[in-house]
N, C-alpha and C positions, 0 to 999 in steps of 0.2 A: 780507702775512702778517697773520693775525688776531692780535689782542692778547689774550693769556691773562689772565683776571681774577685779582686777588689771591686767594690761597688763604685759606681761613678760618684766622683766628689770626695772619695775617701782614699787615704794612703795608709797602708799598714806597714809598719816598720818592725823588722825582727829585732830582738835585743842585741845591743852592741856587745862585742866581745870585751870581756874584762869588766863589764859594767854589771854590777850586782843590782838587781831590782829591789828597790826598797819602797814599800808602800806603807805609808803611815795611815792611809784611809782612802776610801773610794773618791776618785776624781769624777765629779758630775759630768763633765764633757765626755770622759771615757765611757762612763756608764751609758750615756745617751747613744754614743757611737755603737757600743756593743748591742744595745737593745735594737737599734735600727738595723744593724747587720743581721742579728738573729731573726728579726721580723722578715727581712727580705729573703734570707736563706730559707726560712720556713715556707714562704710563699712559693719560691722557686722549686724547692724539693718536694713540695706537696701538690704542685700543679698537675692537672690532668693532661695538659698538652706537653709536648716534648720541646724543651728549650735547648738549642744546640748552638754551642759557640765554636766557630770554625776559624782556624788560623788562616793567615794570608796564603800559606802554601796548600790549603785545602784539607789539612788534617783536623781531626777533632780534638779540641782542647778540653771541652766540657760538654756533658749531656746530662739532662736531669734524670733522676731515678725513675720517672714515669715510663722511661723506655723499657724497663723490665716488664711492666704490666702490658704495655701496648705492643711490644715486639718480641718479648721473651728474652732479651739480653740484659746482662748487668752493665752498668755504665762503664766500669773499668775494662770490659771486653772491647769497648768501642773507642775509648780515648786513645789517641795516638794513631788511629787508623784513618784511612781516607774517608772523608765524610760521606761520599756518595756510594760507598760499597754496597749499602743495603737498598739502594734505589733500583727499581725494575729496569732491566736493560733497555726496554722500549722507551722509558721515560728519562733515561740518564742524559741523553744529549740535550734535551730541553732544560733539565735541572742544572747541568753544567753551564749552559749559556746564561741561565738566570743568576747563578752564583757568580759567574764572571762579571755580569753586569752590576751585581750588588757590590762587588769589590771596587769598581771604578766610579760608582755613583753614591756619594755619601747620603746617609739618611735611609728612610724606609724604601724598600724595593717593591716590586710588583708581586701579586699573589700567584701561586702556581699549584696545580693539582698533580700529584705524582703517587706512585705506588712504592711501598717499601716492604721488604721481605721479612716475614715473621720467622722465628726460629723453627716453627713446625712446618715450614715450607709454604704456607699460604701467603697471600699478598693482602696488605692493608692499604686503604686509600687515605692519603693525607692531603690537607690543604695547608700550605706554608707561606710565610711572609719573611723575607730576609731584611735585616737592618745593618747597614754598613757602619761599623764603629772601629774600623781599622786605624783611623787617624786619632782615635781617642786613646791617650796614653794609658788610661786605666783599664782598657779592654783589649785594644789592638786585635780585633777580629770581627767576623760577621756573625751576628746573632740571628738564628733562624727559629722562628716560633711555628711549630707544626702541629696541627690538630687532626686527630683521627676522625675522618668523615665517612668511614666504611659503611656504617649503619645507615647514614643519611643517603648515601649513593645507592645502596641496595634498595632502600625504600623508594627512591626516585625511579630506579629501574623497574621495580615492581609495579609502580603506578603507571609508568609508560607502557610496560608489558600488558598490564590489564587493560589499559586504554586501547591497545591494538586489537583486542578481541571484540567481536560484535556483541552488543548488549541486547539482552532480551531474546536471543535466538533460541529456537526450540531444538537446535542441533547440538549434539555433544561436541565440546572442544576441549582438547588436552594440550598441555605443553610438556615436552620431554627434553631432558638434557642430552648431551652427546652420547651418553651411554644407554639411552632409552628409558632412564628412570623418569617417572612422572612427577613433574613439579607443580602442576596446576590442573584442576578439572573444574569446568564451569558447572553451574547448577543443572543444566540440561544433561551433562554427563553423569552427575550424581543421581539424577532422576532415572536415567537409563539403567544405572546399576541397580537401583531399587526395583525397577520394573522387571529386569531380567534375572533378579535374584542372585547377583554376584556382589561380593564384598570388596572387590578391588577393581579399579579401572583397568589394571593390567589384563584382566580376564576379558576385556572388550577388544583386545588387540590380538593380532596374529602371533603365532609362535616365533616367527623370525623377525619380530618387531625391532630388536636392536640392530639387526643387519640392515633393515630398511632405513632406520634413522641414520646410520653411518653412510649409506648410499646417498641419501638426500643431502646430507651435509657436505659430502665429498664432491658431489656433482653440482651442487647449487641449484638443482632442478627438482621440482615437485614430483612426487610419486602418487599416481592416481589409482582409484578403484581397487584398493586393497580390501578384499572382502573377508569377513569373519562371520561365522555362524555361531550365535549365542542364544540359548534359550528358545529355539525355534524361530528366531529372527535372523535377518542378515543385515549386518552393518558394513557400509563401504566407507573407507577412510582415505582422506587426502593428506599426504605428508608434505608440509610446506616448510622448507628450511628457513631459519632465521640466523644467518651466520654472525650477525652483530651481537646476538644474545647467546650464541653458542647453543642454540636450542632448535627444536623442530615443533611447529604447531600442527596439530592434527585436527582436522575438521571431519566429523562423522555425519553419516546420513543413513537412516533406516530405509533400505531399498527392498524390504521383504515383498511388498505389494508389487513393485516394479519387476522383481525377479519372478514372482509367481505369474504375473501377466505375460512376461516374456516366455516363461515355460509353457504357458497355455498356448500362446501363439505358435511356438515351435512344435508343440504336440499337434495342434490343429493342422499345421503345415505339413506334418509328416504322417497324418492318419486320415483315414476315410471317415467323413462325418456321419455316414449312415450306419456302418457296421462297427466302427471303432477300431478296425484293423489298420495296420500300417499300410501306407499307400506306395505307389511305385517309387518315388524318390527314396523313401526310407528303405524299401526292399533292395534297391540298387546299392545303397550304401552298405547294407548288411552283406550283400552278395560280393561286393568288391572286397570287403574285409575278409570274408571267408576264403576267397581265392588267394589273397595275400598270405593268409595262414597256411593254406595248402601248399603254396609255392615254397614257403619256408620249411616245409616238412613237418609242420606242427600238427596237422590234421589230415585225415583221409579226404578223398575227393568229395566235394559237396555236390548235391543234386538239386536241380530245379524242377519242380512240377508246375506246369502251366495248365490251367483248366478253364473251360468255357461251358456254361450251362446249356443243355439241350432244350430247345423249345421255350426258352425264357421269353422271347418276344410274343409267343402265343399267350402266355399268362399275362404279360403286361398289357397287351392290346385287348384281350377279352375280359379280364377281370379288373383292370385298372392299374395305374402306376402304384397306388398305395399297397395293393396286394403284391405287386412285383417287388416293392421295397421290403415288405415283410418276408418274402421268400429269400431275398438276398441276406437279410439279417439271420434267418434260420439256417441258411447254408453256411454262413460265416461261423455260427456256433458249432455246427456239425464238423466243419473243417478243423476247428480248434480241438475237438474231441478225437480227431484221427491222428494227430501228430504229438510229438513229445514237447515238453515245456520249452526246451531250448530251440526248437524249430520256429521259423518265422512264417506266419500266414499273412498274406497281403491281398488287398483288393485293388486291382488296377483301374477299375472303372467299368460301368456297364455290368455285364455278367461274367467278367474275367477275374480270376483269382490266381495267385501264385503261392507256392510253398518252397521255402529254402530249408534244406536238411544238410546237416554236417555230421561228421563222425559216423559215416555209414560203413557197413561191412561190404557193400557192393551193390550192383544194380538190383539184385533180388530184393534187397531191403526196401529200396525205393518203389519197386513194383508192388510189394505187399501193402505199402502205404497207399499207393494209387488204387489198389483193389478196395481197401477199406473206404477210401473216399468215394469211389463209384457206388459202393453198396449204401453208404450213409446218405449220399445225396439222392439216390433213387428212392429211398423210403418216402411214403406220402407224408405230407405235412398239412395240418389244418390251419387255414388262414382266412380270417374274416368270414367264417362259416363255409368256406370252400375246402374240399380235399384236393390238394394240388400235387401233381406229380411232375418231376423233372429228372434230369440226369446230368452227368458230367462227362465230357470228353477231356481226357487227361494226356498231356504230353510230358515225357520225362527226358531230361538231358543231364548227363554227368560230366563234370570237369575231367579232362583226360590229359592235361599237360600244362607246362609252365606258360604257354602262350595263350591260355584261355583268357578271354575278356568277358566282363559281365554281360555286355550287350549281345555277344555271340552266344553265350550259354542260354540266355533268355530267348534269343532267336531260334536256337535249336529246339528248345522245349516247345516253342510256339509252332514250329513246323511239325513236330511230332503230334501236337494236339490237333492240328488240322488233318493229319493223317487219320487220327482216331475218329474225328467227326465225319470225315469222308467215308469211313468204313461203317457208318451207321450210328455213331455216338454211343454214350454210356459204356465207354471202354477206355483203355489206356494204350499208348504206343511209346516205345523207347526209341529215341532218336538214333539214326545211323547215318553214315556218310552218304548213302544213296539218296536220302531225303534232301541233303544239301544240294546234290547234283540236280535233283528234280526241281528244287526251288530255283536254282540258277536257270534251268531250262524254262521254268514258268516265267521267271523275270524276263528272259529273252522273248518269250511269247508275248508278254504284256507289251514290251517295246515294239515288237513287230506288229501287234494288233493295232496299236495307236497309229502306226505309219500306214498300215494296209488300207484303211478307209480312204485316206488322201491319195493313195497310189492306185486306187481302183482295182484292188486285188480280190474283192469279193464278187461272187456271181450267185445267181439264183438258179436252182433246179426246181422242177415242178413234178409232183407225183399226182397222177389222176385219181379222182374219186368217182366211182360209178354208182348209179341208182340200181339197186338189185331188182327192181320191178321191170326195168327196161334193158339193163345192161349197158346203157350209154353213159358217157362221161358227163357228169353234171357239175363238176368242180375240180379244182386242183389245189394242192397245198404247196405254198412257197417254202422251200428249204434252202437255207444259206450254205454256201460252200466257200472255202478260202483257197484261192489259187496262189499258194505261197511260192515265191520265186526260187527257193532252194528245196523245199520239202514237197512241192507238188500240191495236189488237191487234198485239202484237209477237211474231214467231215465235221459237222457242227458239234458232235459229241466231244471232240478234242479241243474245242476253243470257246464254246458258248459259255461254259462255267467261268472261265477266266475273264471273258468279256463282261459277264455279269458282275463279277467281283470288282473289276477295275472301273466300271462305269462306261466302258466303251460300248456296252450293249445299247445304251440310249441312242447315240448317233447312228450306230449300226442298225438298230431296229427301225429308226426313222428312214434310213436309206432303203431297207428291205420293203417297208410299207410303200414308199414312193415308187420303187421299181416294180413291185408286184401289181399295184393299181394301174400304173401306166401300161404294163404288159397286158393285163386283162382287158383294159379298154381297147387296146389295139386288136386283140384277138376277137373280141366281140364285134368290132366293126368289120373285121375281115371275114369272119365266119358267122353269118346270120343264123345258121342252124344251131350254133354252139351256145346253148343257153346255160353257160357255166358261171360259177362263182369262184372267188379266190379266198382261200383260207390262209390266214397269217397268224403266227404264234406271238403272244405277248409274254415277256418275261416279268418277273417280280419287280425288277429295277425299272423297267419301262412303265409298268402299271402304276408305280409310285411316283413317276415323274410328273411334275406339276403341269407341264405343257402338252400332255398326251392328247386330250380331247381336241384342243385347238389345232394341233398338228394333223390329226386325222381329218378334221373338217377341211383344213387347207389342202391336204393331199387329195381328197375326193374332188374338191373343186378344181384343182389344177389338172387332174386326169380326166375329168368329166365322167367319172364312174358313178353309177347309181349306188347309194349306200347299201341297197338290198343285195347287191352282188359281192359285198365284202363280209367275210366271216372272221371273227376274231376268236382265237383259241386260247384259253387260259387253263392252267393246271390248278388243282385244289390248293397247292402250296402258295400260289400267287394270291388267291383269295384269303388264305390264312394270314399271310404277311401283310396284306392290305388292311387288315384290321377293320375298325369301325367305319372307315371311309370307303370301303370297297363297294357297299351297296349304293351309295350316292353316285360314285363314279360309273358303275355299271348302268345305273339309270340314265346318266347323261349319254353314254354310248348307245343304249337302246333307243333313246329319243332321236338319235341321228338316223335311225332306220337300220342299224347294223345288227346282224344276228350274233349272239354270243354263244360259244360252245365250250363245254367243260371237257378238257382233254385228259387222257390217261385215267378215265373214270375207274374207280375201284381200288386205286393204289394209294389214295390219300387218307385223311384222318376221319372225316365225318361227312361223306359225300351227300347223304340224304338231307342233312341240314342245309347245305348250300343250295341244293335243288329247290328247296322250299323258300329260302330267304332271298335268293337273287334271281334276276330276270334272265335265266338261262333258257335258250331255245332248243339246244341239242346237246347231246353228249356223245363222246367217243369212247367205246370200250377198249381198255388197254390190251395191247397185243399179247400180254402174258396170259390172259383168259382165253383169247382166240386160239393161241398155239396149243393149249392143253385140251381143246375140245375133242380132238380125234381119239386120244388115249384115255381121257378121264371124263366119265359121265357126269361127275359132280361139277366139273368146269362147264360142260355144256348146259347143265341145269342152271348154273349160276348166270350164264349169259341169257338164258330164256327168262330168268327172274328179273334181271336188269331191264330187259326189253319190256316185260310186262309192266314193271314199275314206271318206265318212261312213258308207256302208252297211257297209263293212268294220269300222268302229269302233262300229257300232250307234248312230249318231247320227241324229237327225231333222234335216231340212233345210227351211228357209224361204227362199223367194226374195223379196227386197225390191225395191220400185220397179217392179212390173209395171204398165205403163201402156197396153199394147195387147193386143188379143185374140191376136195372133201370139205375143207374148211369153208370154202365159198358156199357150198351147198348147205352146210350146217348153219351158218349165220343167216342165210336166206330163209331156211326153215324156222330159225329162232325168231324171225320177224324183224330183223334189222332192216333199216331203210337204205343204208349206203355201205360201201365197203371200199377199202384201199389196201394195197400191199403189193409185194413183189410178184404175186401171181398175175395181177392186173398189169402192173408196170413198175419198174424201179423209178426213182426220181430221174427226170430227163432235163437236159439243158434246153434253153428256149427254142432253138431251131428244131430239135427233135420233138419237143412238145407241140410245136406248131404243126409239124408233119402229122403227128398223131391226131390232132384235132381236125386236120384236113381230111384224114382217112375216115373219121367218124365211125370207129369200130364198135362192135357189140360183144359183151361177155355174158355167156350163159352158164 
């Protein structure tokens, strides 16, 4: 048992040696002293605070029994030890300074907060005041009265912590300790738990929540946008470290609608709005990934099928864009039905589609799919009351090495598709290296074409047209030739299609018209007897050019040529591609006084309809019919039928491609008005044509 020190104002004397205590009766003064001592002892030993008597050397002389309850130690374990042994290391320096000050300043000292260690390893917070009674002979020490304020401090911290959270916020807020254990959840978090059907706030957090908490506390930086899917919703958490509290505050937000909106935007950005198919960017991503897998040896060579619808423009222009859109949707569905689930079908825009196929056994597998596509697309489809037919030209390209790039593979499939379309359409072609070489040659031709006009490399040749009634020349057809500096004279069949595709045909056609009109005006002035006209071909690109009529008007004015002496030849394909505006444009040309002729009659789509709808003055029977007249009575009968029909429509008829005397006699007998061909004369350069006009020959 600890020895209670003498109370101030009292001196306790032990019994003197050899003196026998003799008590004859209670001494009133002694009784009062004992009662007072017992009273104060009871107060001290039953105090809830710790009363600590510290010797001048800093050791503990006495400590109240309350230390057992507050810190888990028996008083006798602490008496004789250093008084500050239980003080937290971080608080020890300040406590030592306070005790030192108390030793040298008599009376009550200043208050101090400090932590003391409990036997169980925890720390308790105390508020203490020291009183220096070292000079008091009855005490000779510093009395420290320490009160446990742990509960109060925790309450203050809790109040401060709760005050740091926004009030009334609809967003979930949590507080976690350094281990990730949840210490607090605000009402919004509890509401979210009920709404999402979970019984623990931990279920609102990611699986690696403890790791994120440690990361936030160690770095001192917040961790943003930690997303968790719960009950069909998406919560995004912000981890905000609170080092002073040894905690992390989590601020949650329901981002479900935002994620759904972002997903819709991404889907729309990667898909075609009309058909719902992936678009070009999506397809290229898939193709890039497929080539990477192939390069790693994970898959066989992927294949790209590139397809373009045949005659789609005819449908669009004749039946309207809404029917064209319906056709595209129908084609998309048919394409889906032709491929496997893992294949990618995409629409690139317009009437272009692409298919990506992986894990193929070889080119034959891709070819079989292309055949299925061709058959499926060719089947008629009923759209808005119309039975519509179309076809698909398909190009196939297979990856063949580690150096394949997505754009190259797509380019190769595109080249193969154009080969299929050039062969008549409704078929497929497999890419080969020769196509690439041809494409490079075509590219070089495009470059040379663009330069040729400025360099004056084009010339005109003229083929005479005779009247079968008189045998005299009544007109010439202007035919363009390219005098290439390296390749020599290039016929129109070798470059006109490229000029049409590149748009060079427009300025080239304008030059042809200007040169032909100027030349004819010159010849008519020189040869009064030569009552001839000039025939000039118009391509589809020229016909669609907005400035066509104004340019023709200006050219006629500049040359002084009478519009009646200019004949414009158009093929049926030009009228088809001209769509609904073709009739109005032909009307403008007719109003200028120009004769319009339908070239290559009989090889197009629906010639009779065009003869009825448009202001055509003449037609030219295609050379394929004329060349067959000698050996095929059916061909001869067909020519006579065409002439008879033209007579009924008051149209003049020219027979093209007359190469033999027999053919000349046959077309004359069939009733044709005019003829041209190599029998009469091949195309001639300007000087030779001038000489022929001067000779004024006759053909019988």
